[in-house]
N, CA and C atoms of all chains as a GROMACS GRO file, in nm:
protein
  645
    1MET      N    1  12.272   7.894  17.348
    1MET     CA    2  12.427   7.982  17.255
    1MET      C    3  12.427   8.083  17.233
    2ASN      N    4  12.612   8.087  17.134
    2ASN     CA    5  12.674   8.153  17.165
    2ASN      C    6  12.671   8.311  17.064
    3GLU      N    7  12.735   8.440  17.090
    3GLU     CA    8  12.754   8.508  16.940
    3GLU      C    9  12.890   8.484  17.001
    4ILE      N   10  12.977   8.512  16.882
    4ILE     CA   11  13.128   8.508  16.901
    4ILE      C   12  13.106   8.656  16.834
    5ARG      N   13  13.229   8.762  16.873
    5ARG     CA   14  13.229   8.813  16.746
    5ARG      C   15  13.397   8.827  16.724
    6VAL      N   16  13.429   8.902  16.527
    6VAL     CA   17  13.514   8.919  16.483
    6VAL      C   18  13.626   8.984  16.494
    7ASP      N   19  13.650   9.094  16.496
    7ASP     CA   20  13.725   9.223  16.433
    7ASP      C   21  13.830   9.204  16.322
    8VAL      N   22  13.788   9.192  16.149
    8VAL     CA   23  13.929   9.201  16.114
    8VAL      C   24  13.932   9.321  16.073
    9ARG      N   25  13.848   9.442  16.105
    9ARG     CA   26  13.940   9.615  16.045
    9ARG      C   27  14.060   9.614  16.003
   10GLY      N   28  14.059   9.642  15.886
   10GLY     CA   29  14.220   9.707  15.878
   10GLY      C   30  14.326   9.576  15.854
   11GLU      N   31  14.265   9.471  15.817
   11GLU     CA   32  14.320   9.357  15.841
   11GLU      C   33  14.329   9.315  15.674
   12THR      N   34  14.449   9.223  15.603
   12THR     CA   35  14.488   9.200  15.449
   12THR      C   36  14.447   9.106  15.474
   13CYS      N   37  14.425   9.028  15.337
   13CYS     CA   38  14.450   8.898  15.294
   13CYS      C   39  14.635   8.816  15.342
   14PRO      N   40  14.564   8.702  15.389
   14PRO     CA   41  14.426   8.647  15.403
   14PRO      C   42  14.377   8.600  15.565
   15VAL      N   43  14.400   8.695  15.613
   15VAL     CA   44  14.372   8.766  15.774
   15VAL      C   45  14.194   8.696  15.832
   16PRO      N   46  14.134   8.737  15.734
   16PRO     CA   47  14.003   8.771  15.759
   16PRO      C   48  13.943   8.618  15.769
   17LEU      N   49  13.951   8.586  15.654
   17LEU     CA   50  13.907   8.444  15.610
   17LEU      C   51  13.981   8.385  15.704
   18VAL      N   52  14.096   8.344  15.699
   18VAL     CA   53  14.163   8.266  15.890
   18VAL      C   54  14.134   8.339  15.988
   19GLU      N   55  14.072   8.433  16.055
   19GLU     CA   56  14.014   8.446  16.172
   19GLU      C   57  13.884   8.394  16.269
   20THR      N   58  13.815   8.431  16.060
   20THR     CA   59  13.632   8.347  16.054
   20THR      C   60  13.650   8.184  16.088
   21ARG      N   61  13.760   8.132  15.990
   21ARG     CA   62  13.722   7.998  15.989
   21ARG      C   63  13.815   7.959  16.137
   22LYS      N   64  13.874   8.006  16.235
   22LYS     CA   65  13.968   7.975  16.392
   22LYS      C   66  13.819   7.992  16.458
   23ALA      N   67  13.764   8.109  16.463
   23ALA     CA   68  13.633   8.117  16.545
   23ALA      C   69  13.502   8.043  16.499
   24LEU      N   70  13.435   7.972  16.383
   24LEU     CA   71  13.419   7.928  16.343
   24LEU      C   72  13.448   7.714  16.412
   25ARG      N   73  13.533   7.730  16.383
   25ARG     CA   74  13.621   7.607  16.454
   25ARG      C   75  13.588   7.561  16.644
   26GLY      N   76  13.596   7.704  16.661
   26GLY     CA   77  13.616   7.724  16.802
   26GLY      C   78  13.396   7.697  16.864
   27ALA      N   79  13.328   7.736  16.790
   27ALA     CA   80  13.261   7.769  16.774
   27ALA      C   81  13.135   7.652  16.827
   28GLU      N   82  13.037   7.640  16.874
   28GLU     CA   83  12.919   7.488  16.896
   28GLU      C   84  12.828   7.562  16.821
   29PRO      N   85  12.743   7.424  16.825
   29PRO     CA   86  12.653   7.410  16.622
   29PRO      C   87  12.559   7.494  16.751
   30GLY      N   88  12.507   7.595  16.583
   30GLY     CA   89  12.382   7.662  16.633
   30GLY      C   90  12.438   7.837  16.708
   31ASP      N   91  12.580   7.850  16.705
   31ASP     CA   92  12.601   7.944  16.811
   31ASP      C   93  12.546   8.082  16.625
   32VAL      N   94  12.674   8.211  16.682
   32VAL     CA   95  12.692   8.239  16.589
   32VAL      C   96  12.807   8.321  16.613
   33VAL      N   97  12.834   8.312  16.472
   33VAL     CA   98  12.926   8.432  16.447
   33VAL      C   99  12.940   8.545  16.360
   34GLU      N  100  13.025   8.656  16.397
   34GLU     CA  101  12.973   8.771  16.388
   34GLU      C  102  13.105   8.842  16.307
   35VAL      N  103  13.161   8.844  16.252
   35VAL     CA  104  13.274   8.910  16.163
   35VAL      C  105  13.318   9.031  16.071
   36THR      N  106  13.322   9.159  16.138
   36THR     CA  107  13.355   9.310  16.119
   36THR      C  108  13.499   9.303  16.039
   37GLY      N  109  13.424   9.374  15.916
   37GLY     CA  110  13.606   9.362  15.832
   37GLY      C  111  13.605   9.492  15.709
   38SER      N  112  13.735   9.500  15.631
   38SER     CA  113  13.741   9.602  15.582
   38SER      C  114  13.763   9.603  15.482
   39HIS      N  115  13.795   9.485  15.439
   39HIS     CA  116  13.890   9.380  15.345
   39HIS      C  117  13.822   9.352  15.268
   40PRO      N  118  13.802   9.408  15.060
   40PRO     CA  119  13.739   9.397  15.015
   40PRO      C  120  13.660   9.316  14.953
   41ALA      N  121  13.772   9.235  14.920
   41ALA     CA  122  13.767   9.037  14.838
   41ALA      C  123  13.704   8.954  14.976
   42SER      N  124  13.750   8.988  15.118
   42SER     CA  125  13.690   8.904  15.195
   42SER      C  126  13.521   8.930  15.207
   43MET      N  127  13.481   9.017  15.167
   43MET     CA  128  13.322   9.003  15.176
   43MET      C  129  13.272   8.922  15.116
   44LYS      N  130  13.281   8.862  15.013
   44LYS     CA  131  13.329   8.797  14.906
   44LYS      C  132  13.304   8.675  14.906
   45GLU      N  133  13.468   8.660  14.964
   45GLU     CA  134  13.500   8.532  15.040
   45GLU      C  135  13.470   8.450  15.178
   46ILE      N  136  13.474   8.504  15.231
   46ILE     CA  137  13.438   8.492  15.355
   46ILE      C  138  13.298   8.327  15.311
   47PRO      N  139  13.222   8.462  15.226
   47PRO     CA  140  13.020   8.376  15.225
   47PRO      C  141  13.101   8.262  15.118
   48MET      N  142  13.149   8.262  15.022
   48MET     CA  143  13.207   8.136  14.966
   48MET      C  144  13.261   8.013  15.035
   49ALA      N  145  13.355   8.055  15.226
   49ALA     CA  146  13.414   7.976  15.302
   49ALA      C  147  13.302   7.907  15.337
   50VAL      N  148  13.199   7.977  15.424
   50VAL     CA  149  13.023   7.938  15.471
   50VAL      C  150  12.959   7.877  15.386
   51GLU      N  151  12.984   7.926  15.224
   51GLU     CA  152  12.959   7.754  15.162
   51GLU      C  153  13.037   7.641  15.120
   52ALA      N  154  13.105   7.651  15.151
   52ALA     CA  155  13.200   7.505  15.093
   52ALA      C  156  13.224   7.453  15.235
   53LEU      N  157  13.180   7.524  15.389
   53LEU     CA  158  13.176   7.438  15.471
   53LEU      C  159  13.000   7.425  15.541
   54ARG      N  160  12.997   7.455  15.429
   54ARG     CA  161  12.768   7.346  15.441
   54ARG      C  162  12.753   7.454  15.555
   55LEU      N  163  12.847   7.554  15.590
   55LEU     CA  164  12.749   7.668  15.773
   55LEU      C  165  12.630   7.731  15.670
   56GLU      N  166  12.537   7.807  15.746
   56GLU     CA  167  12.419   7.876  15.723
   56GLU      C  168  12.449   8.075  15.750
   57LEU      N  169  12.473   8.125  15.642
   57LEU     CA  170  12.508   8.263  15.662
   57LEU      C  171  12.332   8.311  15.637
   58LEU      N  172  12.388   8.405  15.772
   58LEU     CA  173  12.318   8.464  15.841
   58LEU      C  174  12.261   8.629  15.760
   59SER      N  175  12.371   8.687  15.680
   59SER     CA  176  12.352   8.796  15.675
   59SER      C  177  12.490   8.852  15.548
   60VAL      N  178  12.439   8.963  15.531
   60VAL     CA  179  12.591   9.026  15.490
   60VAL      C  180  12.517   9.156  15.511
   61SER      N  181  12.583   9.221  15.532
   61SER     CA  182  12.566   9.389  15.469
   61SER      C  183  12.704   9.564  15.500
   62GLY      N  184  12.632   9.601  15.467
   62GLY     CA  185  12.760   9.698  15.484
   62GLY      C  186  12.821   9.759  15.326
   63THR      N  187  12.912   9.809  15.332
   63THR     CA  188  13.015   9.784  15.199
   63THR      C  189  13.128   9.746  15.206
   64GLU      N  190  13.218   9.774  15.073
   64GLU     CA  191  13.338   9.633  15.051
   64GLU      C  192  13.386   9.730  15.145
   65THR      N  193  13.387   9.826  15.237
   65THR     CA  194  13.530   9.823  15.271
   65THR      C  195  13.512   9.874  15.430
   66ASP      N  196  13.332   9.803  15.470
   66ASP     CA  197  13.332   9.871  15.603
   66ASP      C  198  13.198   9.762  15.626
   67TRP      N  199  13.148   9.600  15.670
   67TRP     CA  200  13.129   9.533  15.658
   67TRP      C  201  13.069   9.425  15.766
   68VAL      N  202  13.016   9.396  15.784
   68VAL     CA  203  12.989   9.277  15.914
   68VAL      C  204  12.881   9.117  15.809
   69ILE      N  205  12.926   9.017  15.877
   69ILE     CA  206  12.877   8.936  15.836
   69ILE      C  207  12.818   8.813  15.942
   70ARG      N  208  12.742   8.788  15.869
   70ARG     CA  209  12.720   8.700  16.018
   70ARG      C  210  12.660   8.543  15.975
   71ILE      N  211  12.758   8.509  16.095
   71ILE     CA  212  12.742   8.321  16.045
   71ILE      C  213  12.624   8.184  16.118
   72ARG      N  214  12.617   8.155  16.146
   72ARG     CA  215  12.536   8.029  16.214
   72ARG      C  216  12.570   7.920  16.173
   73ARG      N  217  12.699   7.824  16.265
   73ARG     CA  218  12.758   7.766  16.273
   73ARG      C  219  12.651   7.709  16.293
   74MET      N  220  13.798   6.448  16.009
   74MET     CA  221  13.784   6.509  15.863
   74MET      C  222  13.740   6.344  15.792
   75ASN      N  223  13.696   6.309  15.728
   75ASN     CA  224  13.634   6.222  15.596
   75ASN      C  225  13.742   6.194  15.538
   76ASP      N  226  13.712   6.104  15.401
   76ASP     CA  227  13.795   6.102  15.294
   76ASP      C  228  13.757   6.179  15.212
   77LYS      N  229  13.626   6.247  15.184
   77LYS     CA  230  13.597   6.337  15.080
   77LYS      C  231  13.601   6.429  15.121
   78THR      N  232  13.693   6.493  15.226
   78THR     CA  233  13.762   6.675  15.244
   78THR      C  234  13.900   6.645  15.117
   79GLU      N  235  13.844   6.775  15.017
   79GLU     CA  236  13.943   6.798  14.978
   79GLU      C  237  14.012   6.813  14.984
   80ARG      N  238  14.180   6.840  14.925
   80ARG     CA  239  14.282   6.851  15.005
   80ARG      C  240  14.419   6.939  14.822
   81VAL      N  241  14.472   7.007  14.924
   81VAL     CA  242  14.612   7.065  14.821
   81VAL      C  243  14.732   7.067  14.838
   82THR      N  244  14.801   7.018  14.757
   82THR     CA  245  14.927   6.985  14.818
   82THR      C  246  14.990   7.049  14.729
   83ILE      N  247  15.106   7.103  14.810
   83ILE     CA  248  15.217   7.212  14.794
   83ILE      C  249  15.349   7.161  14.783
   84VAL      N  250  15.409   7.184  14.700
   84VAL     CA  251  15.598   7.153  14.693
   84VAL      C  252  15.622   7.305  14.756
   85LEU      N  253  15.699   7.343  14.812
   85LEU     CA  254  15.759   7.449  14.841
   85LEU      C  255  15.896   7.431  14.819
   86HIS      N  256  15.931   7.452  14.686
   86HIS     CA  257  16.090   7.488  14.657
   86HIS      C  258  16.163   7.551  14.618
   87SER      N  259  16.135   7.663  14.582
   87SER     CA  260  16.186   7.794  14.672
   87SER      C  261  16.195   7.884  14.752
   88GLY      N  262  16.310   7.936  14.846
   88GLY     CA  263  16.314   7.918  14.974
   88GLY      C  264  16.294   8.122  14.942
   89ASP      N  265  16.187   8.179  14.890
   89ASP     CA  266  16.222   8.358  14.850
   89ASP      C  267  16.098   8.403  14.887
   90MET      N  268  16.168   8.527  14.949
   90MET     CA  269  16.019   8.551  15.093
   90MET      C  270  15.854   8.552  15.018
   91ASP      N  271  15.874   8.582  14.865
   91ASP     CA  272  15.750   8.658  14.839
   91ASP      C  273  15.671   8.479  14.749
   92LYS      N  274  15.771   8.398  14.766
   92LYS     CA  275  15.752   8.300  14.716
   92LYS      C  276  15.704   8.188  14.837
   93VAL      N  277  15.691   8.217  14.939
   93VAL     CA  278  15.705   8.164  15.086
   93VAL      C  279  15.576   8.207  15.101
   94TYR      N  280  15.571   8.341  15.092
   94TYR     CA  281  15.416   8.453  15.174
   94TYR      C  282  15.286   8.360  15.077
   95SER      N  283  15.340   8.318  14.890
   95SER     CA  284  15.200   8.269  14.836
   95SER      C  285  15.148   8.116  14.919
   96ALA      N  286  15.284   8.089  14.915
   96ALA     CA  287  15.294   7.889  14.988
   96ALA      C  288  15.169   7.927  15.100
   97LEU      N  289  15.246   7.998  15.198
   97LEU     CA  290  15.124   8.016  15.336
   97LEU      C  291  14.964   8.066  15.300
   98ILE      N  292  14.959   8.170  15.246
   98ILE     CA  293  14.817   8.218  15.191
   98ILE      C  294  14.779   8.162  15.183
   99ILE      N  295  14.809   8.068  15.053
   99ILE     CA  296  14.721   7.951  14.933
   99ILE      C  297  14.691   7.849  15.082
  100GLY      N  298  14.754   7.804  15.185
  100GLY     CA  299  14.788   7.677  15.249
  100GLY      C  300  14.619   7.702  15.371
  101ASN      N  301  14.645   7.851  15.385
  101ASN     CA  302  14.541   7.912  15.488
  101ASN      C  303  14.454   7.934  15.444
  102GLY      N  304  14.431   7.933  15.254
  102GLY     CA  305  14.332   7.942  15.229
  102GLY      C  306  14.234   7.840  15.191
  103ALA      N  307  14.303   7.766  15.176
  103ALA     CA  308  14.244   7.625  15.151
  103ALA      C  309  14.207   7.574  15.329
  104LEU      N  310  14.302   7.595  15.394
  104LEU     CA  311  14.209   7.552  15.549
  104LEU      C  312  14.101   7.661  15.561
  105ALA      N  313  14.104   7.741  15.605
  105ALA     CA  314  13.984   7.824  15.548
  105ALA      C  315  13.875   7.789  15.552
  106MET      N  316  13.872   7.788  15.380
  106MET     CA  317  13.764   7.721  15.325
  106MET      C  318  13.687   7.556  15.313
  107GLY      N  319  13.751   7.521  15.453
  107GLY     CA  320  13.722   7.390  15.445
  107GLY      C  321  13.826   7.262  15.389
  108MET      N  322  13.936   7.303  15.355
  108MET     CA  323  14.036   7.180  15.283
  108MET      C  324  14.099   7.163  15.348
  109GLU      N  325  14.160   7.088  15.387
  109GLU     CA  326  14.304   6.997  15.402
  109GLU      C  327  14.432   7.092  15.347
  110ALA      N  328  14.593   7.091  15.378
  110ALA     CA  329  14.646   7.145  15.340
  110ALA      C  330  14.784   7.062  15.347
  111SER      N  331  14.868   7.026  15.255
  111SER     CA  332  15.023   7.009  15.305
  111SER      C  333  15.091   7.071  15.200
  112ILE      N  334  15.168   7.092  15.305
  112ILE     CA  335  15.311   7.141  15.199
  112ILE      C  336  15.442   7.087  15.259
  113TYR      N  337  15.528   7.056  15.137
  113TYR     CA  338  15.626   7.062  15.116
  113TYR      C  339  15.755   7.110  15.088
  114PHE      N  340  15.834   7.124  15.214
  114PHE     CA  341  15.941   7.199  15.150
  114PHE      C  342  16.109   7.139  15.147
  115THR      N  343  16.063   7.171  15.040
  115THR     CA  344  16.291   7.125  15.000
  115THR      C  345  16.306   7.226  14.917
  116PHE      N  346  16.439   7.172  14.901
  116PHE     CA  347  16.562   7.305  14.808
  116PHE      C  348  16.577   7.406  14.910
  117TRP      N  349  16.581   7.502  14.860
  117TRP     CA  350  16.563   7.705  14.885
  117TRP      C  351  16.456   7.667  15.007
  118GLY      N  352  16.303   7.644  14.965
  118GLY     CA  353  16.212   7.616  15.051
  118GLY      C  354  16.245   7.533  15.208
  119LEU      N  355  16.293   7.431  15.185
  119LEU     CA  356  16.362   7.360  15.384
  119LEU      C  357  16.435   7.460  15.417
  120GLN      N  358  16.529   7.581  15.396
  120GLN     CA  359  16.590   7.630  15.429
  120GLN      C  360  16.476   7.748  15.590
  121ARG      N  361  16.339   7.732  15.535
  121ARG     CA  362  16.316   7.826  15.528
  121ARG      C  363  16.249   7.819  15.708
  122LEU      N  364  16.262   7.627  15.751
  122LEU     CA  365  16.191   7.564  15.867
  122LEU      C  366  16.333   7.553  15.988
  123GLN      N  367  16.433   7.605  15.929
  123GLN     CA  368  16.534   7.667  15.975
  123GLN      C  369  16.504   7.731  16.130
  124LYS      N  370  16.542   7.710  16.247
  124LYS     CA  371  16.547   7.846  16.342
  124LYS      C  372  16.600   7.982  16.310
  125GLY      N  373  16.534   8.098  16.247
  125GLY     CA  374  16.548   8.172  16.205
  125GLY      C  375  16.576   8.157  16.095
  126GLY      N  376  16.470   8.074  16.017
  126GLY     CA  377  16.501   8.152  15.877
  126GLY      C  378  16.350   8.166  15.820
  127LEU      N  379  16.265   8.144  15.857
  127LEU     CA  380  16.157   8.185  15.821
  127LEU      C  381  16.148   8.346  15.709
  128GLU      N  382  16.215   8.433  15.822
  128GLU     CA  383  16.152   8.571  15.683
  128GLU      C  384  16.262   8.619  15.670
  129LYS      N  385  16.386   8.475  15.617
  129LYS     CA  386  16.491   8.534  15.552
  129LYS      C  387  16.541   8.529  15.502
  130GLY      N  388  16.438   8.524  15.338
  130GLY     CA  389  16.465   8.462  15.229
  130GLY      C  390  16.453   8.633  15.143
  131PRO      N  391  16.507   8.598  14.979
  131PRO     CA  392  16.538   8.739  14.915
  131PRO      C  393  16.426   8.743  14.873
  132LEU      N  394  16.410   8.876  14.797
  132LEU     CA  395  16.343   8.853  14.664
  132LEU      C  396  16.286   8.784  14.534
  133SER      N  397  16.190   8.720  14.510
  133SER     CA  398  16.229   8.663  14.373
  133SER      C  399  16.327   8.709  14.271
  134SER      N  400  16.252   8.870  14.281
  134SER     CA  401  16.315   8.940  14.131
  134SER      C  402  16.313   9.130  14.237
  135MET      N  403  16.417   9.160  14.154
  135MET     CA  404  16.467   9.298  14.254
  135MET      C  405  16.487   9.333  14.380
  136HIS      N  406  16.556   9.167  14.417
  136HIS     CA  407  16.638   9.245  14.550
  136HIS      C  408  16.723   9.284  14.583
  137LEU      N  409  16.800   9.364  14.457
  137LEU     CA  410  16.841   9.509  14.525
  137LEU      C  411  16.907   9.461  14.622
  138LEU      N  412  17.004   9.345  14.645
  138LEU     CA  413  17.105   9.328  14.776
  138LEU      C  414  17.037   9.407  14.903
  139GLY      N  415  16.891   9.348  14.849
  139GLY     CA  416  16.824   9.381  15.011
  139GLY      C  417  16.716   9.525  14.992
  140LEU      N  418  16.824   9.598  14.960
  140LEU     CA  419  16.710   9.698  14.942
  140LEU      C  420  16.571   9.691  14.867
  141GLY      N  421  16.520   9.612  14.760
  141GLY     CA  422  16.438   9.544  14.689
  141GLY      C  423  16.321   9.509  14.818
  142LYS      N  424  16.364   9.430  14.878
  142LYS     CA  425  16.306   9.296  14.987
  142LYS      C  426  16.275   9.453  15.109
  143TRP      N  427  16.304   9.519  15.149
  143TRP     CA  428  16.321   9.580  15.257
  143TRP      C  429  16.206   9.729  15.152
  144MET      N  430  16.217   9.750  15.093
  144MET     CA  431  16.050   9.866  15.034
  144MET      C  432  15.977   9.739  14.994
  145ILE      N  433  16.004   9.660  15.013
  145ILE     CA  434  15.872   9.542  14.989
  145ILE      C  435  15.790   9.493  15.077
  146LYS      N  436  15.905   9.508  15.272
  146LYS     CA  437  15.829   9.507  15.350
  146LYS      C  438  15.788   9.625  15.416
  147GLN      N  439  15.837   9.744  15.387
  147GLN     CA  440  15.834   9.887  15.409
  147GLN      C  441  15.637   9.852  15.354
  148ARG      N  442  15.640   9.862  15.241
  148ARG     CA  443  15.544   9.858  15.211
  148ARG      C  444  15.388   9.794  15.243
  149MET      N  445  15.464   9.624  15.223
  149MET     CA  446  15.370   9.523  15.358
  149MET      C  447  15.313   9.591  15.542
  150LYS      N  448  15.437   9.624  15.581
  150LYS     CA  449  15.384   9.685  15.657
  150LYS      C  450  15.262   9.776  15.604
  151LYS      N  451  15.285   9.910  15.550
  151LYS     CA  452  15.165   9.944  15.587
  151LYS      C  453  15.043   9.860  15.588
  152ALA      N  454  15.000   9.811  15.418
  152ALA     CA  455  14.944   9.760  15.406
  152ALA      C  456  14.912   9.671  15.474
  153ASN      N  457  14.927   9.597  15.632
  153ASN     CA  458  14.893   9.548  15.728
  153ASN      C  459  14.920   9.385  15.714
  154VAL      N  460  14.947   9.340  15.601
  154VAL     CA  461  15.024   9.227  15.585
  154VAL      C  462  15.071   9.160  15.697
  155ALA      N  463  15.006   9.002  15.774
  155ALA     CA  464  15.056   8.952  15.851
  155ALA      C  465  15.217   8.876  15.824
  156SER      N  466  15.261   8.835  15.939
  156SER     CA  467  15.434   8.815  15.902
  156SER      C  468  15.416   8.650  15.861
  157LEU      N  469  15.543   8.619  15.834
  157LEU     CA  470  15.544   8.512  15.803
  157LEU      C  471  15.448   8.340  15.935
  158GLU      N  472  15.559   8.440  16.107
  158GLU     CA  473  15.562   8.315  16.144
  158GLU      C  474  15.426   8.360  16.176
  159ARG      N  475  15.280   8.435  16.124
  159ARG     CA  476  15.254   8.417  16.221
  159ARG      C  477  15.146   8.359  16.059
  160LEU      N  478  15.146   8.377  15.933
  160LEU     CA  479  15.093   8.265  15.921
  160LEU      C  480  15.080   8.144  15.919
  161MET      N  481  15.195   8.120  15.958
  161MET     CA  482  15.264   7.950  15.969
  161MET      C  483  15.210   7.895  16.120
  162ASN      N  484  15.236   7.969  16.186
  162ASN     CA  485  15.089   8.010  16.302
  162ASN      C  486  14.952   7.882  16.311
  163ASP      N  487  14.916   8.061  16.255
  163ASP     CA  488  14.764   8.010  16.171
  163ASP      C  489  14.744   7.906  16.085
  164TYR      N  490  14.818   7.846  16.001
  164TYR     CA  491  14.830   7.783  15.930
  164TYR      C  492  14.806   7.572  15.990
  165ARG      N  493  14.956   7.603  16.129
  165ARG     CA  494  14.938   7.502  16.159
  165ARG      C  495  14.817   7.474  16.308
  166GLU      N  496  14.751   7.592  16.365
  166GLU     CA  497  14.695   7.608  16.398
  166GLU      C  498  14.492   7.555  16.300
  167LEU      N  499  14.527   7.582  16.186
  167LEU     CA  500  14.422   7.488  16.129
  167LEU      C  501  14.463   7.378  16.135
  168GLY      N  502  14.562   7.344  16.139
  168GLY     CA  503  14.594   7.162  16.102
  168GLY      C  504  14.630   7.139  16.022
  169GLY      N  505  14.697   7.232  15.922
  169GLY     CA  506  14.773   7.255  15.777
  169GLY      C  507  14.895   7.088  15.869
  170LYS      N  508  14.924   7.077  15.753
  170LYS     CA  509  15.052   6.980  15.767
  170LYS      C  510  15.210   7.012  15.708
  171VAL      N  511  15.303   7.024  15.813
  171VAL     CA  512  15.420   7.082  15.666
  171VAL      C  513  15.540   6.900  15.636
  172ILE      N  514  15.583   6.892  15.582
  172ILE     CA  515  15.637   6.796  15.544
  172ILE      C  516  15.793   6.842  15.480
  173ALA      N  517  15.896   6.816  15.576
  173ALA     CA  518  16.018   6.817  15.567
  173ALA      C  519  16.103   6.740  15.434
  174CYS      N  520  16.209   6.776  15.370
  174CYS     CA  521  16.289   6.685  15.266
  174CYS      C  522  16.320   6.688  15.334
  175GLU      N  523  16.412   6.466  15.352
  175GLU     CA  524  16.508   6.494  15.413
  175GLU      C  525  16.657   6.458  15.366
  176MET      N  526  16.596   6.431  15.200
  176MET     CA  527  16.695   6.449  15.097
  176MET      C  528  16.801   6.568  15.133
  177THR      N  529  16.691   6.675  15.119
  177THR     CA  530  16.769   6.811  15.110
  177THR      C  531  16.845   6.818  15.275
  178MET      N  532  16.820   6.762  15.403
  178MET     CA  533  16.843   6.863  15.472
  178MET      C  534  17.000   6.754  15.482
  179GLU      N  535  17.068   6.589  15.363
  179GLU     CA  536  17.147   6.583  15.360
  179GLU      C  537  17.196   6.611  15.309
  180ILE      N  538  17.236   6.704  15.223
  180ILE     CA  539  17.250   6.802  15.048
  180ILE      C  540  17.312   6.912  15.155
  181MET      N  541  17.228   6.923  15.288
  181MET     CA  542  17.249   7.083  15.259
  181MET      C  543  17.346   7.046  15.436
  182GLY      N  544  17.315   6.969  15.518
  182GLY     CA  545  17.410   6.919  15.600
  182GLY      C  546  17.281   7.012  15.712
  183ILE      N  547  17.190   6.996  15.748
  183ILE     CA  548  17.127   7.058  15.767
  183ILE      C  549  17.063   6.885  15.865
  184GLY      N  550  17.048   6.961  15.992
  184GLY     CA  551  17.028   6.849  16.125
  184GLY      C  552  16.902   6.879  16.224
  185ARG      N  553  16.823   6.731  16.243
  185ARG     CA  554  16.675   6.798  16.273
  185ARG      C  555  16.669   6.950  16.382
  186GLU      N  556  16.822   6.952  16.440
  186GLU     CA  557  16.850   7.053  16.592
  186GLU      C  558  16.812   7.122  16.606
  187SER      N  559  16.848   7.212  16.408
  187SER     CA  560  16.819   7.306  16.364
  187SER      C  561  16.734   7.357  16.264
  188MET      N  562  16.661   7.305  16.324
  188MET     CA  563  16.505   7.319  16.275
  188MET      C  564  16.390   7.353  16.344
  189ARG      N  565  16.301   7.356  16.327
  189ARG     CA  566  16.161   7.459  16.401
  189ARG      C  567  16.071   7.309  16.395
  190GLU      N  568  16.091   7.245  16.468
  190GLU     CA  569  16.027   7.087  16.525
  190GLU      C  570  15.901   7.086  16.529
  191GLU      N  571  15.879   7.249  16.636
  191GLU     CA  572  15.679   7.211  16.636
  191GLU      C  573  15.623   7.204  16.530
  192TRP      N  574  15.720   7.303  16.433
  192TRP     CA  575  15.552   7.293  16.285
  192TRP      C  576  15.632   7.217  16.171
  193ILE      N  577  15.685   7.089  16.246
  193ILE     CA  578  15.719   7.009  16.100
  193ILE      C  579  15.634   6.816  16.136
  194ASP      N  580  15.569   6.781  16.045
  194ASP     CA  581  15.471   6.675  16.108
  194ASP      C  582  15.524   6.541  16.048
  195GLU      N  583  15.626   6.528  15.985
  195GLU     CA  584  15.679   6.467  15.861
  195GLU      C  585  15.781   6.548  15.894
  196TYR      N  586  15.934   6.367  15.845
  196TYR     CA  587  16.049   6.414  15.765
  196TYR      C  588  15.974   6.340  15.619
  197GLY      N  589  16.015   6.300  15.521
  197GLY     CA  590  16.000   6.272  15.386
  197GLY      C  591  16.088   6.289  15.284
  198ALA      N  592  16.024   6.221  15.201
  198ALA     CA  593  16.074   6.189  15.031
  198ALA      C  594  15.979   6.223  14.971
  199VAL      N  595  15.994   6.152  14.759
  199VAL     CA  596  15.861   6.184  14.707
  199VAL      C  597  15.742   6.096  14.719
  200GLY      N  598  15.825   5.929  14.807
  200GLY     CA  599  15.661   5.928  14.802
  200GLY      C  600  15.560   5.923  14.912
  201THR      N  601  15.592   6.057  15.024
  201THR     CA  602  15.531   6.045  15.153
  201THR      C  603  15.417   6.201  15.062
  202TYR      N  604  15.522   6.252  14.942
  202TYR     CA  605  15.454   6.388  14.846
  202TYR      C  606  15.393   6.302  14.745
  203ILE      N  607  15.399   6.242  14.690
  203ILE     CA  608  15.353   6.126  14.615
  203ILE      C  609  15.206   6.083  14.671
  204GLN      N  610  15.213   6.020  14.821
  204GLN     CA  611  15.136   6.006  14.818
  204GLN      C  612  14.975   6.095  14.927
  205GLU      N  613  15.056   6.252  14.936
  205GLU     CA  614  14.968   6.322  14.922
  205GLU      C  615  14.885   6.335  14.804
  206ALA      N  616  15.055   6.376  14.724
  206ALA     CA  617  14.914   6.423  14.598
  206ALA      C  618  14.857   6.391  14.515
  207ARG      N  619  14.840   6.263  14.563
  207ARG     CA  620  14.745   6.114  14.465
  207ARG      C  621  14.623   6.182  14.506
  208GLY      N  622  14.577   6.184  14.640
  208GLY     CA  623  14.447   6.222  14.672
  208GLY      C  624  14.480   6.395  14.623
  209SER      N  625  14.468   6.473  14.621
  209SER     CA  626  14.477   6.620  14.565
  209SER      C  627  14.378   6.652  14.475
  210ALA      N  628  14.318   6.768  14.511
  210ALA     CA  629  14.227   6.828  14.446
  210ALA      C  630  14.330   6.887  14.328
  211VAL      N  631  14.423   6.959  14.416
  211VAL     CA  632  14.491   7.074  14.368
  211VAL      C  633  14.632   7.097  14.442
  212THR      N  634  14.761   7.048  14.275
  212THR     CA  635  14.864   7.046  14.350
  212THR      C  636  14.944   7.161  14.320
  213LEU      N  637  15.010   7.219  14.336
  213LEU     CA  638  15.142   7.371  14.301
  213LEU      C  639  15.274   7.337  14.331
  214PHE      N  640  15.361   7.356  14.250
  214PHE     CA  641  15.499   7.336  14.284
  214PHE      C  642  15.521   7.504  14.246
  215ILE      N  643  15.640   7.480  14.400
  215ILE     CA  644  15.624   7.690  14.401
  215ILE      C  645  15.772   7.648  14.403
   0.00000   0.00000   0.00000
């Protein structure tokens, strides 16, 4: 099981969502993708994408402009 | 992908820079959220698929002979907005489909050799669009 880190701090729509998706596509089932970002809307939209993709949202932490989201593929 | 995967189909009729952004952002968003996406480039939108054409569109309003576009581009740079080239490459990487309108190519005298063919899945007409749109959860005309 691998842990994949995605840093999208300073990036704006739609890059955080797109980079998260790219990382999830490259991950193996069971791998954890950890996304660090600062774009406020993405903090709620990445969890929506995780739900739509039927993956597991492990945690969402931090503030709107400095957050970490962990997802299990 | 199975038959139940939802799809977004976009007709990009405009070649205006801001509208090309809208189409590619929505397409990328759909792919990122687990949908399939197709963009059908026609009329002024088709010109954006020509070599060197992607970033060439004017602003849909307040273009001001290029001054408005320049100002918006400065603002976008400051806000760290991705380039259209990057958005197109992301769209392709995530499996987004690009259809080029053949009739527009004939009308405008554009040959395939002047197109960014690495981006194009298919050259089609209205039937291709309808086939894509028929099974789509979302269709947009931009």
